[in-house]
N, C-alpha and C positions, 0 to 999 in steps of 0.2 A: 504494501501500499504506500503510496506517495500523496503528500501536500504541498500543492502551492504554498509558497512564501513571496508577498510580494508587500511591497512598502512604497509610500510617495516619499518618501525620505530618501531615495536612491533612483538613481534613472532607469526610466523606462527602457527595457530592451528594444534596442536595435533592429531586432530580427525576432526569428521563432523560436524563443525559448524563454524562457522564466528569470526571475532575478536569484531564487534559489529552490531547489526541493527538499525536502525533509522526507529521508524513508528511514521509518523505527527510529532511532532516536541518532541518525547520521544526516546531516545539512550539509548540502551541494550548492556552495556561491558559485554561479556563474561570474566570469570575468567583471570586472568593473573597472571603468575609467574615468578620467576625473572632468565627467559633467556635474558641475554645478547645479542640485537639482530644483533652487529658487532661484535660479536667473536661467537656465537651461544652457548655460554658456560651456564651455569647456574651459577649464582652469591651466594652463600653456605657459603662464610668466615664467615660471620656475620649474628646476626639476623638481625641486623641494616642493613648493607648495600642490603641484600636480600631483607627487606623491600622497601628500597629508589629503588630497579631495579624495583622491583613491579610497584614502584609509578608512574615512567618512563617511562613504560610500559603503563600504563592508561592513565597519559598524553599524548603519544603518539595516541592512539585513540582519544581522544577528541580532540584533534588537529585536526584528519584527518576528525571529524566532524564539524569543524569551533567553539568548544566549548573550557572551561577550566573547573577546577574543581569547579570555582564558580556555574556551570551550575548541578552540581552533588547533586540530591535529596535523594539517595539512596546508602548505598555501605552495602556489607557482606564482611566480615574476616573469613575466614577457619584458622585454625590454627591447627598443629600439637600437641601443647605442650602448655598450658596455662599458663604456667610457663615464656613464652615469651609475651604474654600480655601486660606488661608495657613499653618494649621498640619498640614492635610494634605499639604502640599505640599513643607513642612519636613522631616515624619518620609521622606513617598517621596523625597526628594532624600538624604536621609544613606544611603539604602541604594547609591547609583548616584556613581560619577565623574561629575561635571558634563561634562569631555571630553566624555566616552565616553555621556551618558544617553541613553536612545532616545527616539525619536518618540513624541507623547502627544499625547491630546484629554482634556479632564475637561468633562463635562457635569454640569449640577444635572437629577436626575429629580423627578418628582412621588414618585415612593416605591420602596423594594429589597426584597430578601427580608428575610423578618423583622424589618421595619421596623429595619432597619441604616441608619448615614450616611455611608456609603462600601462600595463596591466595589469591586475592583481586577481585570481581566484582561489576559493578555499573551502575547505572541508572541514566541518566540526564536528562534535559529537555533543551529547548530554551527558 
């Protein structure tokens, strides 16, 4: 059984997918990019502000499922430029307790939706 998780505090999906799916006690969050839900605009001022917006969007989806970053067991980070890794990693790390941080991979890709610089997806459990 699966439950569709949605919130107006995170961007509306750009295609035929949902913000998240809760299956049993596991939440699968679709990749989030830096769309500010209040303005509908992309937050691309800097890689730091872009990453913070991505993390706020992920946090909103987690909250819609009654979870927090402490529930995250796996993250996937997609970058358009690996030179941004240090800045993204610093912002990302500020949302987690290092001792209980989730498993993760970070990969550089050729292109991301709307030509953003970072997209992050997560898996969380209750």
